[in-house]
N, C-alpha and C positions, 0 to 999 in steps of 0.2 A: 657817533654815540649821542652827541648833543642834538643832532637833527632828530633822532628818534624820540628823545625826551621832549623836544619842542612840539613834535607832531602829536605825541600822547597828551600833552597839555591842551593843545587846540581841540582835540577830540572830546576830552573831558569837559571842557568849557561849553562846547556845542551841545553835549548831552544834558549838562546842567541847566542850560538856558532854553532847552527845547520844551515848549509848552504843548503837550499832547492833549487834545480835547476830543474825547469819544462822545459822539452824539448818540445819546440813548433816547430813542423816540418813545412817546407815549401813545403813538398810533401806528398800527401796522396794517397789512392788507392780506386778504385771503389768497393763498396760492392755489389751493384745491379744496373741494368739498365733495364728500360722498358718504352715504350711509350714516349720516349724523356726526361725522368726524371732519373737522376742518383743519387744514394745515395753514398756519399763519406765519408770515415773515415780519420782521421788525419786533417791536415790543421787548427790547433787550432787558428792561427792568421788571418784566412780568414774573410773578412768583407761582410756584406750584400750588394748585388749588384756588388760584385767583379767578374771580368772576370777570369775564370779558364781554364787552358789548358789541353786538353785530347790528346791522340795519334793521329797522322796524321793531325796535325794542326786544330783540331776540338776544338771549344770553347763553354763554357757554363757560365751561370751566377748563382751565389750563391743566393738563395732566402730564404731557411730555414736554420737557424743556431741553431742546437739542441746541447744537452749536449755532445753527443759522435759521431755525424754525421752531414753532411751538405746535404740539398736537392738542387740539381742543375738542371736547365733547359738547355737542349742542343740546340744550334743553328745549324741548318743544319742536315746532315745525321749522324746518330748515330749507324748504323748497324755494323760497324767494332769495336765498343767499347765492351770490355768483362769484366766480373768480375775479379778483381785483377789488372786491368790496372792502370798505374800510372797517377796521376792528380797533376798538379803543379799550384802554385799561379802566377799571373802576376803582382800583386800590382797595377792593373789598374781597373777602372770601364769601363763599355761599352761606347765606343766613336764612333762617326761617322764623316766622312769628311764633311766639310761645305765650302761655298763660291760660287762664280759665275761659277766655273767650273762644278757645278752640273746642271746648267740650260740646258734644252733640253735633260736631261738624265733620264733613268729609273734605279733605284737602289733597292736593297733589304733592309731589316731592319737593316743590318749592314753597309749600304752605299756602298756595292759592286755592280758594274754595271752589269745589266742583259739584256742590250739591244744590245749586240754584237758590241758596238762601241769603245771597248778598255777601258783602265784604266782611272779612274777619277784622273786627276793630281791636286788634291787639296793640298794646302800647310798648311791647318789647320784642326784640329779635335776638337770636343766639346763633353763633356759627355752627355749622353742621359737623365740622371737624374739631375734635377736642381730645386732649390727653385724658385717659381714664383716671379715676381717683386712685391715689397711692395707698400703700399698706397702712400708713399712719392715719389716713383719712377714714378708713373703714372701721366697722365694728362687727363682732361676730353675728352670724345669723341666729336669731333667738326667738322670732315670732313666726307662727305658722301662717302660710297663705292657703286658706281653705279652698279646694277646688269644688267641693260638693260631690265629687266622684268617689264612691266607696272604695273601689279597688286602688285608687291612687292615694287618698288620704290615709289609708290603713297600711299599705305596703311600700309606697314610693312617695312619702310626704315631701312637700315643697315648703321652704321657708322664705320669708320676705327678704329679698336681696340675693336670692339664688338664681342660677341659670340652669334650667332643666330642659334638656332636649326632648322633643317629641319626634320619633323616627319610625318609619315604616313605609311599605309600598303605597302605590297610588290607591285611593278609594278604600282605606281601611279605618277611617274615622279620626285622622290626626287633627283636622280643623274642628271637628265636633268637640274634642276634649278642650281645645283652646277656647271655643265659644262658650261652652258650659262653665268654664272657669271664670270668664268675664261675667256671665249671668249671675254667678254665685257671689260676686263682689258687691251686689246691691245692698246698701245699708251698712257696709263694712268700712267706709271711708278709704276705699282704694280706687284711685283713678286708673283708667285703662287706655292703652293705645294699641290699636290693631293695624298692623302694616300689611297691606295686600300687595304681593309682588308677582307679576306675570299671570294673574288669574283672569278668567273670563269675566266680562262685565256682569253677565247674568248671575254668576256664582256669587260675586260680591253683593249684588242686588238682593239676593235671597238672605245673605248674612245680615245686611243692613235692616231688612224688614223684620227679621227675628229680634234683633237688638232693640229696634224701635217698639215693637209690640210688647216686649218684656220690660220696657222702661230703662234699658241698660245704656241707651245712647246719652242719657243725662250725665253720665260720668265717663263717657268714652269718646275718644277722637280716632277717626280712621284716616290713615295716610294711604292713598291708593296710587299704585303705578301698575296698571293692569297690562294684559298682553298687547293691547292696542297702542300702548305708550312706547317711546323709544328706549333703547338699551340704556341710554344715559339717565333717563328718569327712573328706570328700574334700579340702576346701580345706586342712585342717590337716596332712594326712599327709606331704607332702614336707618340711615344716618339722620334723616330728618325726624323720623319717629323717636329715636332715642334722645335727640336734642329737645324735643317737646317734653318728653318724660323727665329729663334732667332738671328742668326749671321747677317742676313740682317737688322732685326729690330734695333739691337744695332749699326748698321752703318748708321742709319737715314733713312732707306728705309721702304716702306709700303709693307706688305705681306698679301696675302690671302691664308689660308690653309683649305682644305676640308678633313674631316675624314669620309670615306665611307666604312663601317659604324661602329659605336661604339657598336651596338648590337652584331655584330660578334666578336668584340674585347672583350666584357664582357664574351661571351660564351667561347672564347679561354682561358681567364684568369680563368674562372670557371673550365675548364678541367684541367688546370695546377695545380690549388689549390687542387682539389680533388685527383689528382695523388700524390701530396705532402702530402696527408692525413691531410690537414687543415680542421677544422670543418665547415660543410656547414650550411648556414642560410636560409633566405627566398629564395624560388625558387632554392635552392641548391647553390646559389651564396655565396662566402665567405663574411665575415663581412666588409672587407675593399674595396669592389667593388665601393662604393661611393667615397672613397678617391682616388681610381684608376683614375676615370674620373675627379674629381675636381682638382687634382694636375696637370693633363694634360691641362685642359681648362683654369685654372687660369694663365697659362703662356702666353695666348693670351691677349694682352694689348696695350694701347697707352701710350708710355713712354715719359717723358719730355726730353728736349734738353740736360740736364746735363748727362743723361744716354744714349744718342744716338738720341732720338727724333723720332724714327720710330714707326711702329705699326704692330701688327698681328691681322687680323680679322679671326675668326674661324667659319666655317660652319660645325658643327658636324651633322651627319645623324643618325637617329634612326628609326628602323623598328618596327611598331606595329602589333599586331594580332587583326584583326577585329575592328580596330580603338580604341583599348583599351589603352588610354594614362595614365591609373591609375596603370598599371603594374609596377614592381619594377624598371627596368632599365629606361623606359621613365620618371617616376616621378623623379628619381635621376638626370637625365641630364636636365630636365626642371628646376629643382631647382638650378642648377649650372649656366645655361646660362642666357642671358639678353633678352630672348624672343624666340618665336618659330613660324615657318611657318608650319601650319598644312595643310596637303594635304588630301582631302576627296575622298575616293574610289567612292562614288556615283556620285560626280561631274565629276571625271575622266571617269567613265563608260558612263556618259551622253555626253561626247565629249568636256568637258571644259578643256582647256589646257592653263596655268597650273591650276591644280585643287585646288587652294588655298581657304581654308575656312576662309573668312574674319572675322567671328565671333570668332573662337578659336585662330586665329593667332594674335600675338602681338609683338611689338618691344618696349622694355622698355628704349632704349637709342637713337635709330636712329633718332627719331623726332627732337632731338636737333642738329643733324648733317645734317638734310635735307636742301637743298638749298631753298632760298626764292621763286625761280621760281616754283619748284615742290610743295612746301607747299601751295602756293597761288592757283595754278591751280588745285590741287587735291581736295581742299576744303573739302566738307562733303561727299566725295565718300564712305567712310566706313560706315557712318550712313545711306546713301541711300541704300546700299546693305543690311545692317542689317534690315531695314524696309521692303525691298523686300522679304527677306527670311522668315521673320516673317509672313507677309501677305500671302505669297505663301503657307505656311503650313496650314493656316486657310482657304484659298480660295478653297482648295480641298474639303471641306465639305459644302461650300456655293453654293446655286443654283443661287442666285442673288447678284450682287455687285454694289455698288454705283460708281459714276464717279471718285471720288478721289482715291478709291482703284484700279480701272482699270488703272488709270494714273500711280500710283506708280508701279504696276506690269508690265505695258508696258515699263516704263522707266528702271526698274530693269533688265528686260530681254534684253533690248538694251545695257545696260552697260555691262552685262555678255558677250555678243557677242563681244563688243568692246575691252574688256580686254583679250580676247583670243589671244594667240600668238603662232606662230610656233616655234618648237624647233630649236636651233642654229640660231635664228634671233633676237638678242637683239637690242633694240632701243637706239639711242643716247638720252641724257636727253632732248635736245631741241625738238626732235620729240615727246617724251612723253608729253611734255608741251602742244603742239598743240592739241593732242588727249584729254588730261585731261581738257583742256580749253573748248573744245566742249561739254564735258560731264557736267562740273561744271556750265556752263552758260545755260544749258538746250537746247542747239541748236540741240541736237540729236532728240528732239521731232518731228522735221520737217522731219526727215529721215524715209522713209518707212521701215518696218521691213525686207522686202526681200532684201534691199540694205545695211543694217547695217553691214553685215559681210565683205563686201568689202570696207567699208568707209575708214578704216585706210590706206589700200594699195593705194587707189585713192588719199587720202589727201597727202600722202608722195610724190606721183608723182607730184601733183599740186604744192607743196612747191618748188620742184626742178625747175619748169618751170615758176612759177609766181614771177615776180620781187619783188612785195611788200611782199609776204609771205617769200621769200628768204631773204629779208632785215631784217625782224623780226626774222627769224631763226638765223642770224648772231648776232643780238642784244642779243638774248637769250644766245648764246655761250659766248659772251663777258661779259654781265652784270650779268648773272645767276639770274635774277629777272624779274618780269613782271611789267612794269611801267603803270600808269593809262592811259596815252595818247595812249600807245600801245594797251592796253586792248580794248579800244573803236574801234580802227582801226581793230584789229584782229577779233572782233565780227562781224563787217560789212563784212570783207573779207571771213570769213568762212560761214556766212549766204548766201552770194552770191554764193559761191562754192556749197553749199548744194542744191541750186535751179537747178544746172546743172546736178545733179545726175539722 
């Protein structure tokens, strides 16, 4: 028994005095590299999301931290990296430059300019990964973000700080709505960030030319990770865009950010995840793809004065296949956002621009931010269109219709023609109010069907030359509401104008 106690004491003393030193290296080496993914050994102290340095000033980000290796996504060209090459820690997470110096510039996902206009002389950088503002940091959405698109401002209004999804099939005008909204922010003290993900360079080029010719690049920054870029750069781009926007938000400014589009972003992340040998789930997407988009979109907010008082309004774009909004990525983003603008391929092919489906589209926040002017003049527009589409579907099978049904169908057809709008031609809010007033008061019943398509254009010209209409327009601009005495006068003036058509 005494020998056992003695042996136990010896072992305890040995353990107590044993000085174990684990060598945690600051430099590792490449085990393998393929398709923009490097497997690195060593670097025991490396953290998730840390920036790692490879030869020839190439950088990557640590995504997988395994027991004996690290999975790293490489930013940029990786053709020169070989097995056995050294990799070192930077003790930094991925950061991008921020500030007004980025206005009018086109940068890649790392904030490096790609527009040939020289270096961005930014004095500040921010990490791309950040926790979204908490509930106590936020304030209610109370100000409208005017898109200049009649169908949206009247039926699916957007407020500053809202996240409104634009969803629909390929080539139905999703980007057109986003670009028109950017154009409409001119002179409204709203800075814009446009994130281009997985697009063709020629498509982005056309967008840039339009923004430049309209003077919109003065208040816009473009973050581009197009189809020619690696999956890693496409994955990072929306986080870089929201980081640039956050700097302005926290300085008390309003920002609009467009993610075009998050479907391609999810696809790039799926490619990265499968190459990192993460287990696939539904539609082969990794299990954290919902978190991927929720942590991004939750960063769009309207924050209170204590934390800066600014806002970020997000317009994420999602592409559907044959109008299927029940697919994995569409349902994910619908559940994250505060409403969606659904664009219908059938409407688009029938010549309706924008092809907004008023039935499936909804804004869960914007109504509380809508101005009294638009709220009063838009009235029951959405209900009228809902009745029109319902009756239109049934009328295809009916050989005989009563007068009430004919009246609803006739009125609905006229409304659809009146809310048509040319691309790159946003309306000021006061002009929208005149058109909506004519619809809501039933004045369009007096307009012949063959003249309804030119009514908006002729009314806008009449407002500019008619002293009384021009006075009411200035009243709308100042008061942002429709007074009862003005309503009676306006009804008389528009009725008089309709008779001249």
